C-alpha positions in Angstrom: 124.8 109.9 62.7 125.0 112.6 65.4 121.2 112.4 66.5 121.5 108.6 66.7 124.7 108.9 69.1 122.9 111.7 71.0 120.2 109.0 71.6 122.5 106.9 73.5 122.9 108.7 76.6 119.4 110.1 76.4 117.4 106.9 77.2 119.1 105.6 80.1 119.4 109.4 81.8 115.4 109.6 81.2 115.0 106.0 82.8 117.5 107.1 85.9 115.8 110.4 86.2 112.2 109.1 86.0 112.3 106.0 87.9 113.3 107.6 91.3 111.1 110.7 90.7 108.3 108.3 90.5 109.2 106.6 93.9 109.6 110.1 95.4 106.1 111.1 94.3 104.4 108.1 95.3 106.0 108.5 98.9 104.8 112.3 99.2 101.5 111.3 97.8 101.1 108.6 100.5 101.6 111.0 103.4 98.5 113.1 102.7 96.4 110.5 104.9 92.8 112.1 105.3 92.2 114.6 102.6 94.0 113.8 99.1 94.4 116.8 97.0 92.8 116.8 93.4 95.1 114.8 91.1 94.7 117.8 88.5 96.5 120.2 91.0 99.2 117.7 91.8 99.6 117.4 88.1 99.8 121.2 87.7 102.3 121.2 90.5 104.7 118.7 88.8 104.2 120.0 85.5 105.3 123.3 86.4 108.4 122.4 88.0 109.2 120.0 85.1 108.9 122.4 82.5 108.3 126.4 83.0 110.3 126.6 86.1 113.3 124.9 84.6 113.1 126.9 81.2 112.5 130.4 83.4 115.4 129.4 85.6 117.7 128.6 82.6 116.9 132.1 81.0 117.3 134.1 84.1 120.7 132.4 85.2 122.0 133.0 81.6 121.0 136.6 81.6 122.9 137.1 85.1 125.8 135.0 83.7 126.6 137.6 81.3 127.0 140.8 83.5 129.2 138.3 85.7 131.3 137.2 83.0 132.1 140.9 82.0 132.6 142.1 85.6 135.2 139.0 85.7 137.3 140.3 82.5 137.3 143.8 84.0 138.1 142.6 87.5 140.5 139.5 87.4 140.0 138.5 91.1 136.5 138.0 90.6 137.2 134.9 88.2 138.4 132.6 91.3 134.9 133.4 93.0 132.7 133.0 89.6 131.4 129.6 90.6 130.6 130.7 94.0 129.0 133.8 92.9 126.7 131.9 90.2 126.0 128.8 92.5 125.7 130.3 95.7 124.2 133.7 95.0 122.4 133.8 91.7 121.0 130.4 91.4 119.3 129.8 94.7 116.8 132.9 94.4 116.3 132.4 90.8 115.2 128.6 90.7 113.1 129.2 94.0 111.1 131.9 92.9 110.8 130.1 89.6 109.2 127.1 91.5 107.5 129.3 93.9 105.5 130.8 91.2 103.3 127.3 91.1 102.5 127.6 94.6 101.4 131.3 94.2 99.2 130.3 91.4 97.6 127.5 93.2 97.2 129.5 96.2 95.2 132.3 94.5 93.2 130.2 91.8 92.7 127.0 94.0 92.6 128.7 97.4 89.9 126.2 98.8 92.3 123.2 98.2 94.9 124.7 100.3 93.9 123.3 103.5 97.4 124.0 105.6 101.2 123.4 106.0 100.7 119.4 104.8 99.4 120.6 101.8 102.1 123.3 101.1 104.7 120.6 101.5 103.1 118.5 99.1 102.7 120.9 96.3 106.2 122.4 97.2 107.7 118.8 97.1 105.8 118.0 93.7 107.3 121.3 92.1 110.6 120.3 93.1 110.5 116.6 92.0 109.3 118.1 88.7 112.1 120.4 88.4 114.8 117.9 89.7 113.6 115.3 87.1 114.1 117.5 84.1 117.6 119.1 85.6 118.9 115.6 86.3 118.2 114.5 82.6 120.3 117.6 81.5 123.2 116.7 83.9 123.0 113.0 83.2 123.2 113.3 79.4 126.2 116.0 79.8 128.0 113.6 82.3 127.9 110.8 80.1 129.0 112.7 77.1 131.9 114.0 79.1 132.9 111.2 81.4 131.6 108.1 79.9 129.4 105.4 81.7 131.5 105.5 84.9 131.2 109.0 85.4 127.6 109.1 84.3 126.9 106.3 87.1 128.6 108.5 89.8 126.6 111.7 88.7 123.2 109.6 88.8 124.2 107.9 92.2 124.9 111.4 93.7 122.2 113.5 92.1 119.3 110.8 91.8 119.7 109.1 95.5 122.1 111.3 97.8 120.7 114.5 96.8 117.6 113.3 95.3 115.2 115.0 97.9 116.7 118.6 97.7 114.8 120.3 95.3 111.7 118.8 96.8 113.1 120.1 100.5 114.0 123.7 99.3 110.3 124.0 97.8 108.7 122.5 100.7 109.8 125.4 102.6 107.9 127.7 100.6 104.9 125.7 100.6 104.9 125.8 104.4 105.1 129.6 104.2 102.1 129.5 101.8 100.2 126.8 104.2 100.8 129.2 107.4 99.2 132.0 105.5 96.3 130.2 104.4 94.8 130.8 107.9 96.0 134.2 108.6 93.4 136.8 108.5 96.0 139.5 108.3 97.2 140.0 104.9 100.4 141.5 105.9 101.1 138.5 108.4 100.1 136.3 105.5 102.8 137.8 103.2 105.2 137.5 106.1 104.8 134.1 106.1 104.9 133.5 102.4 108.3 135.5 102.2 109.7 133.6 105.1 109.2 130.2 103.5 110.6 131.4 100.4 113.7 133.1 102.2 114.1 129.6 104.1 114.0 127.9 100.5 116.4 130.4 99.2 118.7 129.9 102.2 118.8 125.8 102.5 119.4 125.9 98.5 122.4 128.6 98.9 123.9 126.5 101.7 123.9 123.2 99.7 125.6 125.3 96.5 127.8 127.2 98.2 129.7 124.7 100.1 129.4 122.2 97.0 131.2 124.9 95.1 134.3 124.0 97.0 135.4 120.4 96.3 137.0 119.9 99.9 133.5 120.9 101.7 131.0 119.1 99.8 130.3 116.9 103.1 128.9 119.9 104.7 126.3 120.2 101.8 125.5 116.7 102.4 125.0 117.2 106.2 123.0 120.6 105.5 120.5 118.8 103.0 119.7 115.8 105.5 119.4 118.3 108.2 117.0 120.0 106.2 114.9 117.1 104.9 114.9 116.0 108.6 113.2 119.5 109.5 110.6 118.9 106.8 109.6 115.5 108.1 109.2 116.7 111.5 107.1 119.3 110.2 105.2 116.6 108.3 104.8 114.7 111.5 103.5 117.5 113.6 100.9 118.4 110.7 99.4 115.0 110.8 98.9 115.0 114.3 97.3 118.2 114.0 95.2 116.9 111.2 94.2 114.1 113.2 92.9 116.4 115.9 91.0 118.3 113.4 89.4 115.2 112.1 88.4 114.1 115.5 87.1 117.7 116.7 85.3 118.3 113.4 83.6 115.2 112.8 82.6 114.7 116.4 79.5 116.8 115.7 78.8 115.2 112.2 78.2 112.0 114.7 76.1 113.9 117.0 74.0 115.0 113.9 74.0 111.7 112.6 75.9 112.3 109.5 78.4 109.6 110.6 78.1 106.9 113.3 80.8 106.6 116.2 82.0 103.4 114.6 82.4 104.6 111.4 84.6 107.7 112.6 86.8 105.2 114.5 87.3 103.4 111.3 88.0 106.5 109.3 90.7 107.8 111.6 92.7 104.7 111.6 94.5 103.8 108.1 94.8 100.2 109.2 90.8 99.9 110.2 90.0 101.7 106.9 91.8 99.5 104.8 90.7 96.3 106.6 87.1 97.7 106.3 87.5 98.0 102.5 89.2 94.8 101.8 86.6 93.0 103.9 83.8 95.2 102.1 85.5 94.0 98.6 85.5 90.4 99.9 82.0 90.3 101.0 80.1 92.4 98.8 82.4 93.4 96.0 84.0 96.3 94.3 81.3 98.7 94.6 80.8 98.5 98.3 84.8 98.7 98.9 84.6 102.0 96.5 81.7 103.4 98.6 83.4 103.1 101.8 86.5 104.6 100.1 84.5 107.4 99.0 82.7 107.8 102.3 86.3 108.3 104.0 87.4 110.6 101.5 84.4 112.8 101.7 84.5 113.0 105.6 88.0 113.9 105.3 87.5 116.7 103.3 84.4 117.5 105.3 86.3 117.9 108.4 88.8 120.2 106.5 86.4 122.5 105.2 84.6 122.9 108.5 87.6 123.9 110.3 88.5 126.4 107.5 85.1 127.8 108.4 85.4 127.9 112.0 89.1 129.3 111.6 88.3 131.7 108.9 84.9 132.7 109.5 81.9 132.0 107.0 82.7 132.1 103.1 79.9 131.3 101.0 81.6 128.8 98.7 83.1 127.0 101.5 79.7 126.9 103.6 77.9 125.8 100.3 80.6 123.0 100.0 79.9 121.7 103.5 76.4 121.3 102.9 77.2 119.6 99.7 79.5 117.3 101.4 77.2 116.3 104.5 74.5 115.6 101.7 77.0 113.3 99.8 77.8 111.4 102.9 74.3 110.5 103.8 73.6 109.6 100.4 76.6 107.2 100.2 75.4 105.5 103.5 72.2 105.0 101.8 74.2 103.4 98.9 75.7 101.4 101.6 72.3 99.8 102.8 72.3 102.0 106.0 68.6 102.4 107.1 69.0 104.8 109.9 69.7 107.7 107.3 66.8 106.6 104.9 64.9 109.5 106.0 67.5 112.2 106.7 67.8 115.5 104.8 70.4 118.3 104.8 69.1 121.7 105.2 70.2 124.1 102.1 69.8 127.1 104.5 72.2 126.0 107.7 73.8 122.7 106.3 72.6 120.6 109.2 71.1 117.5 109.1 67.6 116.1 110.3 64.8 113.9 109.5 62.4 114.6 106.8 59.2 116.0 107.9 57.2 116.8 105.1 57.2 120.4 104.7 58.2 121.2 108.4 60.6 123.8 108.9 64.2 122.7 109.8 64.4 122.1 113.5 68.1 123.8 113.6 67.5 127.1 111.9 63.8 127.3 110.9 64.2 127.5 107.4 61.2 126.3 105.6 
């Protein structure tokens, strides 16, 4: 009978946590305009936040709570500050480090997919949304059991909507640090960026928890949280503008070399024109051609980011090889679209630049045979 009663608050709590999370995740995924991150890595980030980070945080917080409780028993005045110490001092670093481990793993194991600050915001946000989703379920179930439906509704409103972006915002700052470190040639400076981002995440989390631990100061938490969200939005806007500049600059050479046409570049740079082109292709030639246009735009975005990486960080064998493959892939897509101007184009395996096929003649750019 107890298990049946327990399922009553669980189902609506799951729905109230999962549905807003889906909306938030779709919104953050949409901001990545030019070079979408691999779905498998996005899923890894989200799942780490939803499970291992939550479990690790609970274990560590319980481990710290025991000595705090003992100190409170030995020194009475500490009892009045127990919530403040736990929420404001212990919880923020524990949870942000637990979430940040996912970003560290992605940065080390999938470094080529970390293209900059915006990627850091996206991965950090997904870790945060996963963490918040699981944490909210636990809070929602407890509030139903303690305060009934009315109390449950208030907790859902506050945690899923009013403070719904908090964990994503905190871990976004850690992601910004990793994004800045991606283009630092100095390991010491890169470590500084990562540490600064983590400290910013801990600080914003601590400000929220500290003022929330005092009932008459919760509005300070609300204002601080939305200021933090505003800062992240400004970072997103600035990085998107910078990424458009990368696209324009890096793909200009591809137009000059014949990998893209000037018209195709203008379509790719504009989301509205890109959608119009894909819809027009869908209506005139069917799904296959629409998918090819979508694939061309995505490949062009990845090519622009990889060539930027190479110019910013110097030649990296894996990146150089990928650039060559991306150019060849774009030319092949254009062939499949029926573009006769690239019918005889080849990409040199040595220098990665395209030219017209001419039998066994050496590459006109690097002289390789």
